[in-house]
Kinemage of the C-alpha trace (Angstrom):
@kinemage 1
@onewidth
@group {chain A} dominant
@subgroup {mainchain}
@vectorlist {calphas} color= white
{ca unk a 1} P 0.146 -0.024 -0.014
{ca unk a 2} L 1.211 3.372 -0.614
{ca unk a 3} L 2.343 5.709 2.053
{ca unk a 4} L 1.462 9.627 2.525
{ca unk a 5} L 4.963 10.581 1.179
{ca unk a 6} L 4.535 8.308 -1.981
{ca unk a 7} L 1.149 9.803 -2.860
{ca unk a 8} L 2.791 13.122 -2.677
{ca unk a 9} L 5.473 12.234 -4.703
{ca unk a 10} L 2.980 11.005 -7.396
{ca unk a 11} L 0.952 14.278 -7.573
{ca unk a 12} L 4.101 16.171 -7.690
{ca unk a 13} L 5.448 14.510 -10.581
{ca unk a 14} L 2.350 15.015 -12.659
{ca unk a 15} L 2.394 18.781 -11.150
{ca unk a 16} L -0.996 18.510 -9.687
{ca unk a 17} L -2.542 18.392 -5.945
{ca unk a 18} L -5.561 17.168 -4.267
{ca unk a 19} L -8.817 19.105 -5.680
{ca unk a 20} L -11.187 20.048 -3.140
{ca unk a 21} L -13.871 20.423 -5.418
{ca unk a 22} L -13.573 16.626 -5.848
{ca unk a 23} L -13.692 15.667 -2.574
{ca unk a 24} L -10.514 14.547 -2.410
{ca unk a 25} L -9.096 13.565 0.774
{ca unk a 26} L -6.591 10.572 0.641
{ca unk a 27} L -6.713 7.732 3.248
{ca unk a 28} L -3.133 7.394 4.400
{ca unk a 29} L -3.783 5.222 7.430
{ca unk a 30} L -2.803 1.520 6.220
{ca unk a 31} L -4.560 0.218 9.272
{ca unk a 32} L -7.680 1.725 8.751
{ca unk a 33} L -7.384 0.843 4.959
{ca unk a 34} L -7.076 -2.755 6.057
{ca unk a 35} L -10.059 -2.394 8.302
{ca unk a 36} L -12.401 -1.112 5.826
{ca unk a 37} L -11.284 -3.905 3.287
{ca unk a 38} L -11.550 -6.615 5.924
{ca unk a 39} L -14.768 -5.384 6.944
{ca unk a 40} L -16.332 -5.936 3.689
{ca unk a 41} L -15.977 -9.713 4.006
{ca unk a 42} L -14.883 -10.067 0.226
{ca unk a 43} L -14.546 -13.334 -1.352
{ca unk a 44} L -12.872 -14.266 -4.608
{ca unk a 45} L -16.478 -14.870 -6.085
{ca unk a 46} L -17.537 -11.338 -5.367
{ca unk a 47} L -17.580 -8.338 -7.660
{ca unk a 48} L -16.484 -4.988 -5.894
{ca unk a 49} L -17.033 -1.459 -7.026
{ca unk a 50} L -14.632 1.447 -5.784
{ca unk a 51} L -15.806 4.783 -6.161
{ca unk a 52} L -13.176 7.319 -5.931
{ca unk a 53} L -9.945 4.963 -6.330
{ca unk a 54} L -7.761 7.479 -5.963
{ca unk a 55} L -4.006 6.736 -6.792
{ca unk a 56} L -5.159 2.767 -6.340
{ca unk a 57} L -3.864 2.193 -2.801
{ca unk a 58} L -7.010 0.705 -1.462
{ca unk a 59} L -7.719 -0.892 -5.303
{ca unk a 60} L -4.593 -3.077 -4.484
{ca unk a 61} L -6.001 -4.461 -1.315
{ca unk a 62} L -9.320 -5.217 -2.620
{ca unk a 63} L -7.936 -6.865 -5.732
{ca unk a 64} L -6.223 -9.492 -3.434
{ca unk a 65} L -9.608 -10.822 -2.189
{ca unk a 66} L -11.979 -10.312 -4.744
{ca unk a 67} L -12.968 -12.068 -8.098
{ca unk a 68} L -13.138 -8.528 -9.881
{ca unk a 69} L -12.687 -5.034 -9.071
{ca unk a 70} L -14.556 -2.030 -10.961
{ca unk a 71} L -12.708 1.140 -9.705
{ca unk a 72} L -14.068 4.362 -10.758
{ca unk a 73} L -12.076 8.236 -10.376
{ca unk a 74} L -13.430 11.362 -12.261
{ca unk a 75} L -10.102 13.332 -11.686
{ca unk a 76} L -7.562 12.541 -14.919
{ca unk a 77} L -4.652 12.865 -12.835
{ca unk a 78} L -4.833 10.700 -10.199
{ca unk a 79} L -6.928 8.094 -12.775
{ca unk a 80} L -3.379 8.280 -14.729
{ca unk a 81} L -1.460 7.247 -11.336
{ca unk a 82} L -3.683 4.800 -10.609
{ca unk a 83} L -3.717 3.141 -13.909
{ca unk a 84} L 0.140 2.600 -13.747
{ca unk a 85} L 0.156 1.415 -10.423
{ca unk a 86} L -2.514 -1.284 -11.116
{ca unk a 87} L -1.357 -2.130 -14.590
{ca unk a 88} L -0.490 -5.922 -13.506
{ca unk a 89} L -3.637 -6.773 -12.233
{ca unk a 90} L -5.867 -8.454 -14.389
{ca unk a 91} L -8.991 -8.528 -12.397
{ca unk a 92} L -9.227 -4.528 -12.022
{ca unk a 93} L -11.194 -2.600 -14.522
{ca unk a 94} L -10.533 1.219 -14.215
{ca unk a 95} L -13.014 4.027 -15.289
{ca unk a 96} L -12.029 7.786 -15.525
{ca unk a 97} L -15.718 9.096 -15.488
{ca unk a 98} L -18.460 10.341 -13.348
{ca unk a 99} L -19.936 7.453 -11.218
{ca unk a 100} L -23.300 9.057 -11.434
{ca unk a 101} L -25.228 10.445 -14.820
{ca unk a 102} L -27.043 13.195 -13.626
{ca unk a 103} L -28.189 12.479 -9.928
{ca unk a 104} L -30.609 9.546 -10.678
{ca unk a 105} L -28.373 6.860 -12.682
{ca unk a 106} L -24.964 4.912 -12.348
{ca unk a 107} L -23.016 5.619 -15.450
{ca unk a 108} L -23.974 3.158 -18.278
{ca unk a 109} L -20.484 2.091 -18.748
{ca unk a 110} L -19.775 1.160 -15.078
{ca unk a 111} L -23.126 -1.046 -15.182
{ca unk a 112} L -22.038 -2.818 -18.235
{ca unk a 113} L -18.640 -3.905 -16.688
{ca unk a 114} L -20.479 -4.647 -13.291
{ca unk a 115} L -22.969 -6.863 -15.557
{ca unk a 116} L -20.178 -8.721 -17.392
{ca unk a 117} L -18.126 -9.467 -14.142
{ca unk a 118} L -20.836 -10.925 -12.494
{ca unk a 119} L -21.175 -13.258 -15.689
{ca unk a 120} L -18.209 -14.824 -14.325
{ca unk a 121} L -18.144 -13.984 -10.719
{ca unk a 122} L -21.781 -14.629 -9.238
{ca unk a 123} L -21.797 -14.552 -5.278
{ca unk a 124} L -22.102 -10.812 -3.991
{ca unk a 125} L -21.778 -7.381 -5.334
{ca unk a 126} L -20.064 -5.047 -3.336
{ca unk a 127} L -19.111 -1.228 -2.715
{ca unk a 128} L -16.029 -0.819 -0.888
{ca unk a 129} L -14.478 2.765 -1.125
{ca unk a 130} L -13.393 5.740 0.441
{ca unk a 131} L -16.345 7.884 -1.082
{ca unk a 132} L -15.899 11.386 -2.280
{ca unk a 133} L -17.576 13.726 0.219
{ca unk a 134} L -19.754 15.165 -2.710
{ca unk a 135} L -21.528 12.038 -4.045
{ca unk a 136} L -21.418 9.889 -1.350
{ca unk a 137} L -25.053 9.913 -0.568
{ca unk a 138} L -26.724 9.853 -4.119
{ca unk a 139} L -24.146 7.045 -5.017
{ca unk a 140} L -25.442 5.148 -2.090
{ca unk a 141} L -29.066 5.795 -2.892
{ca unk a 142} L -28.706 4.660 -6.759
{ca unk a 143} L -26.867 1.340 -5.601
{ca unk a 144} L -29.696 0.457 -3.137
{ca unk a 145} L -32.753 1.324 -5.711
{ca unk a 146} L -30.586 0.847 -8.941
{ca unk a 147} L -31.054 -2.143 -11.370
{ca unk a 148} L -28.267 -4.609 -9.800
{ca unk a 149} L -28.812 -4.711 -6.277
{ca unk a 150} L -25.930 -3.963 -3.911
{ca unk a 151} L -25.401 -6.809 -1.389
{ca unk a 152} L -23.065 -4.807 0.861
{ca unk a 153} L -21.471 -1.690 1.222
{ca unk a 154} L -18.635 -0.623 3.285
{ca unk a 155} L -17.492 3.023 3.204
{ca unk a 156} L -15.845 6.019 4.657
{ca unk a 157} L -17.854 8.907 4.578
{ca unk a 158} L -18.320 12.475 6.376
{ca unk a 159} L -19.611 11.689 9.987
{ca unk a 160} L -22.808 13.716 9.414
{ca unk a 161} L -23.736 11.195 6.299
{ca unk a 162} L -22.997 8.505 8.552
{ca unk a 163} L -25.367 10.252 11.260
{ca unk a 164} L -27.903 10.013 8.551
{ca unk a 165} L -27.472 6.593 7.505
{ca unk a 166} L -28.247 5.432 10.953
{ca unk a 167} L -30.811 8.077 12.061
{ca unk a 168} L -34.275 6.911 13.539
{ca unk a 169} L -37.617 8.871 13.606
{ca unk a 170} L -37.337 12.191 14.749
{ca unk a 171} L -33.499 12.647 14.596
{ca unk a 172} L -32.539 15.666 12.705
{ca unk a 173} L -30.634 13.681 10.586
{ca unk a 174} L -33.153 10.983 9.525
{ca unk a 175} L -34.199 11.665 6.134
{ca unk a 176} L -34.326 9.521 2.766
{ca unk a 177} L -30.765 8.035 2.913
{ca unk a 178} L -31.674 6.496 6.619
{ca unk a 179} L -35.102 5.190 5.296
{ca unk a 180} L -33.660 3.553 2.115
{ca unk a 181} L -30.883 1.696 3.864
{ca unk a 182} L -33.011 0.829 6.971
{ca unk a 183} L -36.100 -0.605 5.053
{ca unk a 184} L -33.448 -2.805 2.893
{ca unk a 185} L -30.767 -3.961 5.101
{ca unk a 186} L -28.817 -3.301 8.312
{ca unk a 187} L -26.585 -0.518 9.332
{ca unk a 188} L -23.490 -0.852 11.478
{ca unk a 189} L -21.263 1.947 12.720
{ca unk a 190} L -17.692 0.591 12.405
{ca unk a 191} L -15.728 3.505 13.384
{ca unk a 192} L -15.345 7.083 13.647
{ca unk a 193} L -12.203 8.495 12.212
{ca unk a 194} L -10.456 11.506 13.102
{ca unk a 195} L -9.104 13.850 10.221
{ca unk a 196} L -5.317 13.130 10.590
{ca unk a 197} L -6.063 9.351 8.989
{ca unk a 198} L -6.356 11.717 5.781
{ca unk a 199} L -4.451 13.852 3.595
{ca unk a 200} L -5.129 16.640 3.239
{ca unk a 201} L -6.994 16.761 6.499
{ca unk a 202} L -10.533 17.152 6.394
{ca unk a 203} L -12.223 19.939 8.766
{ca unk a 204} L -14.705 17.142 10.256
{ca unk a 205} L -14.664 13.877 11.545
{ca unk a 206} L -15.527 11.043 9.107
{ca unk a 207} L -16.954 7.266 9.615
{ca unk a 208} L -16.760 4.023 8.584
{ca unk a 209} L -20.372 2.435 7.991
{ca unk a 210} L -21.179 -0.944 6.761
{ca unk a 211} L -24.510 -1.823 5.045
{ca unk a 212} L -25.567 -5.409 4.528
{ca unk a 213} L -28.770 -5.962 2.552
{ca unk a 214} L -31.393 -7.898 4.377
{ca unk a 215} L -33.453 -9.475 1.364
{ca unk a 216} L -36.565 -10.442 3.881
{ca unk a 217} L -36.757 -6.788 4.174
{ca unk a 218} L -36.329 -6.046 0.587
{ca unk a 219} L -38.939 -8.774 -0.549
{ca unk a 220} L -41.520 -6.695 1.188
{ca unk a 221} L -40.912 -3.636 -1.053
{ca unk a 222} L -42.960 -3.572 -4.352
{ca unk a 223} L -40.789 -1.092 -6.211
{ca unk a 224} L -37.467 0.494 -4.821
{ca unk a 225} L -37.735 3.323 -7.431
{ca unk a 226} L -41.178 4.192 -6.424
{ca unk a 227} L -40.394 4.400 -2.648
{ca unk a 228} L -37.584 6.297 -3.532
{ca unk a 229} L -39.691 8.678 -5.332
{ca unk a 230} L -42.064 8.645 -2.539
{ca unk a 231} L -39.047 9.602 0.012
{ca unk a 232} L -38.109 12.290 -2.553
{ca unk a 233} L -41.677 14.046 -2.231
{ca unk a 234} L -42.069 14.062 1.338
{ca unk a 235} L -38.623 14.567 2.742
{ca unk a 236} L -37.958 17.173 0.387
{ca unk a 237} L -40.670 19.318 2.313
{ca unk a 238} L -39.688 17.842 5.913
{ca unk a 239} L -41.091 20.791 7.820
{ca unk a 240} L -44.577 20.465 6.085
{ca unk a 241} L -46.850 18.036 7.291
{ca unk a 242} L -47.536 14.971 4.943
{ca unk a 243} L -51.043 16.159 4.069
{ca unk a 244} L -49.769 19.282 2.680
{ca unk a 245} L -46.631 17.862 1.065
{ca unk a 246} L -48.864 15.197 -0.934
{ca unk a 247} L -49.911 18.338 -2.429
{ca unk a 248} L -46.938 19.194 -4.424
{ca unk a 249} L -46.510 15.644 -5.849
{ca unk a 250} L -44.974 15.326 -9.429
{ca unk a 251} L -44.601 13.242 -12.245
{ca unk a 252} L -46.301 9.762 -11.597
{ca unk a 253} L -47.247 10.670 -8.142
{ca unk a 254} L -49.240 13.492 -9.374
{ca unk a 255} L -51.894 11.203 -10.428
{ca unk a 256} L -52.926 10.379 -7.117
{ca unk a 257} L -56.000 11.826 -5.919
{ca unk a 258} L -56.926 10.543 -2.778
{ca unk a 259} L -53.846 11.023 -0.566
{ca unk a 260} L -55.829 10.893 2.909
{ca unk a 261} L -57.187 7.782 2.038
{ca unk a 262} L -54.078 6.180 1.346
{ca unk a 263} L -52.394 8.012 4.500
{ca unk a 264} L -55.410 6.086 6.640
{ca unk a 265} L -54.846 2.745 4.845
{ca unk a 266} L -51.140 2.950 6.034
{ca unk a 267} L -51.886 4.184 9.559
{ca unk a 268} L -50.080 7.604 8.914
{ca unk a 269} L -51.613 10.405 10.518
{ca unk a 270} L -52.032 13.260 8.231
{ca unk a 271} L -50.771 15.908 10.655
{ca unk a 272} L -47.262 14.120 11.210
{ca unk a 273} L -44.205 15.511 9.795
{ca unk a 274} L -42.130 13.352 7.014
{ca unk a 275} L -39.423 13.176 9.562
{ca unk a 276} L -41.830 11.465 12.170
{ca unk a 277} L -42.828 8.603 9.863
{ca unk a 278} L -40.981 5.274 10.239
{ca unk a 279} L -39.495 3.269 7.456
{ca unk a 280} L -41.751 0.374 7.498
{ca unk a 281} L -44.906 2.888 6.810
{ca unk a 282} L -43.286 4.627 4.185
{ca unk a 283} L -42.554 1.026 2.674
{ca unk a 284} L -46.589 0.476 3.075
{ca unk a 285} L -47.360 3.723 1.531
{ca unk a 286} L -45.047 2.975 -1.589
{ca unk a 287} L -46.686 -0.506 -1.964
{ca unk a 288} L -50.277 0.945 -2.019
{ca unk a 289} L -49.228 3.283 -4.488
{ca unk a 290} L -47.997 0.539 -6.829
{ca unk a 291} L -52.010 -0.134 -7.152
{ca unk a 292} L -52.417 3.141 -8.997
{ca unk a 293} L -49.388 3.699 -10.789
{ca unk a 294} L -48.550 1.360 -13.632
{ca unk a 295} L -44.849 1.308 -13.621
{ca unk a 296} L -41.595 2.720 -11.773
{ca unk a 297} L -41.442 6.130 -12.247
{ca unk a 298} L -38.393 7.516 -14.359
């Protein structure tokens, strides 16, 4: 694995530096890198996605355990370094691209590579990553609701995002991310990280969080995209009562005419605010909506 000095030398050679706008904070504590990878329980029949691979230091450790690794980084400079450092590992596929198309879809070329890898390695699909802070939440939401179900995620993220992942009803951090993850799986806070384990040091603490899909929970959800759209409607207006928020429904949800009846059916008091509704109640509401909406929203 690469040391802080090696990473600095790589960047200096290219005449570049960590880019704040890309959320670049390189993880330099090798014990923490090992903890992240070991916490993921990777096997040689798993496909692992790494978002924000940087110079490839954690990628090298992941590939020792995984069947195939698909690593993505938007920065062409660090991608050039990663490509050189990982050139001798045939089970690593690198992409110099944005992991997201807009905010709502994983890049198609990355999805295609995942599908191709899973034709050979058929066990689990994992996300193991030091996620760039500016894309952490949408990446996780897209992987949970997307076309290829994610089985596990072990990620380093800003502590505030970690708080949102584990938050319960009434907590100021409770929102769409909390509900989607808790409605589909189990969340474990592995460790809080001080800024000193990164270079450059961020101004806030970080966290390692593990998500494990619970198939029994997921099977109760009629449509994950519809659940996500329902959460977007209500949690996007978290200060309003749900009966008022429903009046601003858009797209397919705009076709719903009798929200009060749906709230009653799902045992949701219409005067409650969105952050007072439990994940299983949102699942029940989204499942009721499938009777009125012909297909998942775009």
